[in-house]
C-alpha positions, 0 to 999 in steps of 0.5 A: 574259589579264587581266580587263577590268573596266568600271564605269558612273559617274554624273557630272552625270546622264550615264553614261560608260564607264570601263575599268580597267587590265587587272589579272588574266587573262580568267577561264576558270573551267572548263578548255576542251574541244575538239579539236587538229589536231597528233596527225594532223599528227604521224602517219606513217600514210598520208593524215595527216602535215603535209599533212593540215592544210587547210580541208576537214579542219578543217571536217569536224572541226568538224562532227563535234564539233558533232554528237557532242561539243558537247552535252557541252561540247566547243567549241574547234577548235584548229588547230596548227602549219602553218596559215601554212606551205606544204606544204613547211613554209615559214612566211610572214607579211604585210608587217607580219610578222603570220602569215597563212594559207597560201592552199593550205591555207586558200583561204577564209581564217581569217575564213571558217573562223572564221565557219563554226566559230562558226555551229556554236556552236564556237570557233576556236584558232590556233597561235603560237610564242615569239620573233621569226620569222627571216623577219620579221627578215630582211625587217625588217617595219614594225610597225603603229602605230609607226615601228619595224621588226622588227630594232629589237625583236630582242635584240642580239646576236642570240640564238636563242629558243624550244624549238628555237632557230628564232626570235630573242629579242625585246627587250621593253625596246623598247615597239615589241615589245609593239606588234608582239604587239598587232598580231598579236593584233588581227588574230587578234581581227578574224578571230574567234579564241578561243584561242592556243597559244604553243609553244616556251616556255623559261625565257627566254620568260616575257616572251613569254607576258606580251606575248601576254597583254597583247596579248589584253587590248588586243584586248578579245576573250577568248582562252584562252592556253596556254603550251606546250612539251615540257614548259614548264620547271617552274622558270617555272610560277609566273611564268607564272601571272599571264599564261597560262590553262594550261601544258603540263606534259608532253611530246607525247602523240603517238608520231610513228608510224602511230597517235596514241600508245601507252601506253609512248611517253608516255601512262604518263609523265603519272602520274609527271610531274604530281605535281611541278607541282600546287603551282603551279596555282590556280582559273584556271590549268590543268595542260595534259596535252596532247591525249587519244588518245581518238578511233577504235579501229575501222574507217577512219582513224588508230587511237588506239594505246591500248585502251579500258581505257587510253582510260578511264584517260586520261579519268579522269587528265586529269579528276582533274587538271582539265586541259583535255579535248581530243581528239587524233585524227581526230574525223571517225571518232570511234567509239561507245566514244570518245563514251561515254568523252568525254561522261560527265557525271559524269567531266566534272564531276570535271574542272570541279570547280575543284580539284586532286588529291593523289597518296596512293600511287605506284608501279604501284598508285596512289591519287589523291584530290581534294576539290571546293569543294562538299565532295565527295571523289573518288578514282581508282585506277590500275593501271600494272602488267602484271597485274590488281590490287586497289587499296584507298582509305582512307575516313574512317568510313562513306561511300557510294561511287559509281562515276562511270564506270559511273554507279552506286552501289556501297553504303556502306563503312566504313574503306576501299573496294577496287577489285577486279581493276583491269586492267593500265593500268586505272582506277576513279573514284569519288565518296565521300560 
């Protein structure tokens, strides 16, 4: 989204408001923090899956976040795919082709849900996709504020668009195309939406993300915009920088099984996939590593599928990457260990430092470092192997070292510091100096 600038000019003793043309994304200096519904929708565990998504469950998730995580900065309640689809997964829109909530899933509507979420001091997010929905094309929906219809803005010859080819490519040479996206986002803004995830982004969809970004500008309501896919192609990373606040750099974290995820299903892949992306990001453009499977490993409800040691490694890696921090799992059953991992202020500060890491060593025993704008240096070590390992970090001279997860000073070290007996899939995160 682009920054809306306004200045007051005194003319003949009178003041008038002048709004400059949008020329930069709405600034979100820190990565967002929150929760996403998709991990529960993707699970095969009884009681979850796509039918899980409904108004009552989202309200429960919001209430749980407000009571357990809000004080640490978690505020976004993000509803993923299916909010405008029937239980049989048929998507629908209103007469003007604007997505509307499924009345069975959300009988009170999105405005009422947004009002409830906002009353808790939280924010609400919705899901969208690139391309023109075929249902909108087939009914040739009239586009609000124009004399155009949906078929006028479809690229000819009709060309499949988005990651699964489910929508038609949009012809953005027609000004009515932007007006169509403006109408969607204006509706979202009227509902009180604070976040939009646009999924299925391919190398052919940069114009779609630009249109969503411009529409958010035109709505005058700040909304975080994430360009998503599994992952977004690296080749368009820099092209999306002027428009999106974040971009998905990896595949889904979910295992599409009875747990949220597993270490080998896709969690471990992040350590090898992130390095090639780091050169494209700036202070307001974030690598989105997808949701974190840090929610519940005990009692009722779906289990995360990774151990507490692995959950801490996820939190550490996401934070070193300055990725958005959002929970994937049944936050209603959030366990004490998850709360401790997710709310550690010293680890969250690493995420919000506004800088990105460097991979010093690869392989099974990795060292990553990160220098914050305030001059502080952070180092993380990761043991991706199957046996405990000592992992050494080189230091420039004598430096004090603080363990940020344990929140204790380790002493002063000269030349190097060694993390001893890091368990398999484990990590250590320290501040140097």
